[in-house]
C-alpha positions in Angstrom: 71.5 -48.0 -4.0 72.8 -45.0 -5.8 73.8 -47.0 -8.7 70.3 -48.4 -8.9 68.7 -44.9 -9.1 71.3 -43.8 -11.8 70.5 -46.9 -13.9 66.6 -46.6 -13.5 66.0 -44.1 -16.3 67.9 -46.3 -18.6 66.1 -49.4 -17.5 62.7 -47.6 -17.8 63.7 -46.0 -21.2 62.1 -42.6 -20.3 63.7 -40.9 -23.3 61.5 -43.1 -25.5 58.3 -42.0 -23.9 56.0 -39.8 -26.3 56.3 -36.0 -25.8 58.9 -36.3 -23.2 61.0 -33.9 -25.3 58.1 -31.4 -25.7 58.1 -29.9 -22.3 56.0 -26.9 -23.4 53.0 -29.1 -23.9 53.0 -30.0 -20.3 53.4 -26.4 -19.2 50.3 -25.4 -21.3 48.5 -28.1 -19.5 49.7 -26.9 -16.2 48.7 -23.3 -16.9 45.1 -24.4 -18.0 44.8 -26.4 -14.8 46.0 -23.6 -12.6 43.5 -21.3 -14.2 40.7 -23.9 -13.5 41.8 -24.0 -9.8 42.2 -20.4 -9.5 38.8 -19.6 -11.0 37.2 -22.0 -8.5 39.0 -20.6 -5.6 38.1 -17.1 -6.5 34.4 -18.1 -6.9 34.3 -19.5 -3.4 36.1 -16.5 -2.0 33.4 -14.2 -3.6 30.5 -16.4 -2.5 31.9 -16.1 1.1 32.3 -12.3 0.7 28.7 -11.9 -0.7 27.3 -13.8 2.2 29.1 -11.4 4.7 28.2 -8.3 2.5 24.5 -9.3 2.7 24.3 -9.0 6.3 25.2 -5.2 6.2 23.5 -2.2 4.8 26.7 -0.8 3.3 26.3 -0.3 -0.5 30.0 -0.5 -1.2 30.7 -4.1 -0.2 27.8 -5.5 -2.1 28.5 -3.5 -5.1 32.0 -4.4 -5.1 31.3 -8.2 -4.9 28.6 -8.1 -7.6 30.8 -6.0 -9.9 33.8 -8.3 -9.5 32.3 -11.6 -10.3 32.1 -11.7 -14.1 35.2 -9.5 -14.8 37.3 -11.7 -12.3 36.1 -14.9 -14.0 37.0 -13.5 -17.5 40.3 -12.2 -16.2 41.5 -15.5 -14.8 40.6 -17.5 -18.0 41.7 -14.8 -20.4 45.2 -14.4 -18.8 45.6 -18.2 -18.5 44.8 -18.7 -22.1 47.1 -15.9 -23.2 49.8 -17.3 -21.1 49.4 -20.7 -22.6 49.3 -19.1 -26.0 52.6 -17.2 -25.3 54.2 -20.5 -24.3 53.0 -22.0 -27.5 54.0 -18.9 -29.5 57.5 -19.2 -28.2 58.1 -22.6 -30.0 56.7 -21.2 -33.2 57.1 -17.4 -33.8 58.6 -14.6 -31.7 56.5 -11.9 -33.6 53.3 -13.8 -32.4 54.5 -13.5 -28.7 54.9 -9.7 -29.2 51.3 -9.5 -30.5 50.1 -11.5 -27.5 51.7 -9.2 -25.2 49.8 -6.2 -26.8 46.6 -8.0 -26.7 47.1 -8.7 -23.0 47.7 -5.0 -22.1 44.6 -4.0 -24.2 42.6 -6.9 -22.5 43.6 -5.7 -18.9 42.4 -2.1 -19.8 39.2 -3.4 -21.0 38.5 -5.6 -18.0 39.3 -2.9 -15.5 37.0 -0.5 -17.4 34.3 -3.2 -17.4 34.6 -3.6 -13.6 34.5 0.1 -13.0 31.4 0.5 -15.1 29.8 -2.4 -13.3 30.7 -1.0 -9.9 29.2 2.3 -10.9 26.0 0.6 -12.0 25.6 -1.4 -8.8 26.4 1.7 -6.7 23.8 3.7 -8.7 21.1 1.1 -8.1 21.8 0.9 -4.4 21.9 4.7 -3.9 18.1 4.8 -4.9 17.1 1.5 -3.1 15.3 1.9 0.2 16.8 -1.5 1.4 20.1 0.1 1.6 19.4 3.8 2.5 16.8 5.2 4.8 16.4 8.3 2.5 17.1 7.0 -1.1 18.8 9.6 -3.4 16.9 11.2 -6.3 16.8 8.8 -9.2 17.2 11.7 -11.8 20.3 13.1 -10.2 21.9 9.6 -9.6 21.3 8.8 -13.2 22.7 12.0 -14.6 25.8 11.8 -12.5 26.2 8.1 -13.3 26.0 8.7 -17.0 28.5 11.4 -16.9 30.9 9.3 -14.9 30.5 6.3 -17.2 31.0 8.4 -20.3 34.3 9.8 -18.6 35.5 6.3 -17.9 34.8 5.0 -21.5 36.5 7.9 -23.1 39.6 7.7 -20.8 39.8 3.9 -21.4 39.6 4.5 -25.2 42.4 7.0 -25.1 44.6 4.6 -23.0 44.0 1.8 -25.4 45.0 4.1 -28.3 48.1 5.1 -26.4 49.0 1.3 -25.7 48.5 0.6 -29.4 51.1 3.2 -30.3 48.9 5.9 -31.4 49.4 9.6 -30.3 46.8 10.9 -28.0 47.7 14.5 -28.8 47.0 13.8 -32.4 43.8 12.2 -31.7 42.7 15.2 -29.4 43.6 17.6 -32.2 41.6 15.6 -34.8 38.8 15.6 -32.4 38.9 19.4 -32.0 38.9 20.0 -35.8 36.3 17.2 -36.5 34.0 18.6 -33.7 33.3 21.8 -35.6 31.9 19.7 -38.7 30.1 17.4 -36.3 28.5 20.3 -34.5 27.0 21.7 -37.7 25.8 18.2 -39.0 24.2 17.1 -35.7 22.8 20.4 -34.3 19.5 18.7 -33.5 21.3 15.9 -31.5 23.4 18.6 -29.6 20.1 20.5 -28.9 18.5 17.3 -27.5 21.8 16.8 -25.4 21.7 20.3 -23.9 18.0 20.1 -23.4 18.6 16.9 -21.3 21.4 18.7 -19.5 18.8 21.6 -18.7 16.4 19.1 -17.4 19.0 17.6 -15.0 20.1 21.1 -13.8 16.7 22.8 -13.6 14.8 19.7 -12.5 11.3 20.7 -13.6 10.5 16.9 -13.4 12.2 13.8 -12.3 11.6 10.1 -13.0 8.2 9.0 -11.6 6.5 12.4 -11.8 3.2 13.0 -13.6 3.5 15.8 -16.1 1.4 17.3 -18.9 1.8 20.2 -21.3 -1.1 22.4 -22.4 1.0 23.3 -25.4 1.3 19.9 -26.8 -0.6 16.6 -26.4 1.8 15.3 -23.7 0.7 13.8 -20.4 1.8 10.8 -18.4 4.4 9.5 -15.9 8.2 10.1 -16.6 10.0 6.6 -16.9 13.3 7.7 -18.1 15.2 10.9 -18.8 17.9 10.2 -21.3 20.5 12.4 -23.0 18.4 12.6 -26.2 14.9 11.3 -25.4 12.6 11.4 -22.5 10.3 8.4 -22.3 6.8 8.9 -20.9 4.2 6.4 -20.2 0.7 7.7 -20.9 -2.3 6.8 -18.8 -3.5 4.3 -21.5 -0.1 2.7 -21.1 1.4 3.9 -24.5 5.2 4.9 -24.4 5.8 8.5 -25.5 9.3 9.4 -26.7 10.0 13.1 -26.7 13.1 14.7 -27.8 14.7 16.8 -25.0 14.8 19.8 -27.1 11.2 20.1 -27.1 11.0 20.8 -23.4 12.9 24.1 -24.0 9.9 25.6 -25.9 6.8 24.3 -24.2 5.1 24.9 -20.9 5.3 21.9 -18.6 3.0 21.3 -15.7 4.0 18.9 -12.9 0.9 17.8 -10.9 3.1 15.4 -8.9 4.3 18.5 -6.9 0.9 19.7 -6.0 0.7 20.5 -2.4 -3.1 20.1 -2.3 -6.0 19.4 -4.5 -9.0 21.9 -4.7 -12.7 21.1 -4.5 -14.6 23.8 -6.3 -18.2 23.1 -7.0 -21.5 24.9 -7.4 -24.7 23.5 -5.9 -28.2 25.0 -7.0 -31.5 24.8 -5.3 -34.8 25.8 -6.5 -36.1 29.4 -6.3 -38.9 28.1 -4.2 -36.3 27.2 -1.5 -34.5 30.5 -1.5 -35.6 31.1 2.2 -33.6 27.9 3.1 -30.5 29.0 1.4 -28.9 30.7 4.5 -29.2 27.8 6.9 -28.0 25.4 4.2 -24.9 27.5 3.5 -24.2 27.7 7.3 -24.5 24.0 7.8 -22.4 23.2 4.8 -19.7 25.5 6.0 -19.7 23.9 9.6 -19.6 20.4 8.0 -16.3 21.4 6.0 -14.7 23.0 8.9 -15.3 19.8 11.0 -14.2 17.4 8.0 -11.0 15.6 9.0 -9.8 15.4 5.3 -10.2 19.1 4.6 -7.1 21.2 5.3 -8.2 24.0 7.6 -5.1 26.0 7.0 -6.0 26.6 3.4 -8.7 28.7 2.0 -12.3 27.5 2.9 -15.3 29.3 1.6 -19.0 28.5 1.2 -21.2 31.5 0.0 -24.5 32.1 -2.0 -23.0 32.9 -5.3 -25.5 33.6 -8.1 -29.0 33.5 -9.4 -28.9 31.1 -12.4 -31.8 30.8 -15.0 -33.2 27.7 -13.2 -31.6 27.8 -9.7 -30.1 29.8 -6.9 -26.4 28.7 -6.5 -24.0 28.5 -3.7 -20.3 27.5 -4.1 -17.9 25.4 -2.0 -14.2 26.1 -2.3 -11.6 24.1 -0.1 -8.5 22.0 -0.4 -7.7 18.4 0.5 -5.0 15.7 -0.1 -2.8 15.8 -3.3 -3.2 12.1 -3.8 -5.4 11.6 -6.8 -7.3 8.6 -5.8 -7.8 9.8 -2.3 -9.0 13.2 -3.5 -11.8 11.6 -5.3 -12.8 9.8 -2.1 -13.0 12.9 -0.2 -14.8 14.9 -2.9 -17.4 12.0 -3.1 -17.9 12.3 0.9 -18.2 16.0 0.8 -20.8 16.1 -2.1 -22.9 13.3 -0.5 -22.9 15.3 2.9 -23.8 18.4 1.0 -26.8 16.7 -0.6 -27.8 15.3 2.7 -27.8 18.8 4.2 -30.0 20.2 1.5 -32.4 17.3 1.9 -32.4 17.9 5.6 -33.7 21.4 5.2 -36.5 20.0 3.0 -35.0 21.8 -0.1 -34.4 20.3 -3.6 -31.5 20.6 -5.8 -32.7 22.4 -8.9 -32.6 21.0 -12.5 -33.2 22.9 -15.8 -36.7 24.0 -16.2 -38.7 26.0 -18.7 -42.2 27.8 -18.7 -44.4 27.9 -22.0 -46.7 30.8 -22.2 -49.6 30.0 -24.6 -50.8 33.0 -26.9 -54.3 34.4 -26.4 -55.6 32.9 -29.8 -55.0 29.4 -28.6 -57.0 30.2 -25.4 -60.0 31.5 -27.5 -60.1 28.3 -29.6 -60.0 26.3 -26.3 -63.0 28.5 -25.1 -64.8 27.9 -28.3 -64.4 24.1 -28.1 -65.7 24.4 -24.5 -68.8 26.3 -25.9 -69.7 23.2 -28.0 -68.5 24.5 -31.5 -68.7 21.5 -33.9 -65.3 19.6 -34.3 -65.7 19.8 -38.1 -65.7 23.7 -37.9 -62.6 23.5 -35.7 -60.8 21.2 -38.2 -61.7 23.5 -41.1 -60.2 26.4 -39.1 -57.0 24.3 -38.4 -56.8 23.4 -42.2 -57.1 27.1 -43.2 -54.4 28.1 -40.7 -52.2 25.5 -42.2 
């Protein structure tokens, strides 16, 4: 039996099979096959982890799984292909194998940086998502911190890559310090916008989602994004407005979104003939506002006879209601309609501009002459002479 096994290779003539002397080809095939199987297994594991993570409100497990998907897939295939290329390079050129080792180190740094950046982005999105937190974090603060961290990671990764390629980091830093002076003079506007954005993040005169306006410039709309150079504002007619951050250091900015209340301040005028009804009208309007459920009774509330205008006697109403823009107009409409109903209940009328014409005495004499029966021809001649 042993003699048969020893004679089997000679009988099968395995040494004459194609590529039997090129074992590295089979090694390359095995590496590619292993990469395929590993990628499939990792995908199934990540799918299972994602299903488990979706059942919780923890921001870290979801962010970790989502951030790892694409970098893990690229890592498996890139390492597998580099391993196969190294096996091939050993059959051809040793210098090529050294280059592949260097490429592998750089690729690992890049993939790790990519994973960290994706992780930061996922965490940033979930920190402001009500589905993950009962009290979402402020978008502007999270965005500012995220941008600083991402910039730090990218700069660190670039320095590590340069170090792995054989460059001296100390020399690079020294060159950056010298070149920074020239860049500072050449890009002073860019730096002004950068520090303007930094002041917005620190002082927080407005955040993403606020309605702002400037009486100094034609700026009004909703803040959509605060970048390091530009702030994007969506005007009320839906036009995007891009404003350099340095502008906000030199203008006055109003933030109506932070109003605690909105004011109703109106003058209502009635006729001079209804002056005797002014006092009961004012009293009823005051009672109506004091009983109105949408008027804040803790704020200033005034209703008083205010002035004598040319065509009316006026009283004013002064009170505060909700800061919500659309709801404010509904409350104001209701208040004005009730005031007009009170004026009508007291049989008074809202005044409108009127004028009285006093005719000269000469016109009265002519009218009297016509009444006495003077001929119309004589009157016509008198009118022509006057003309």
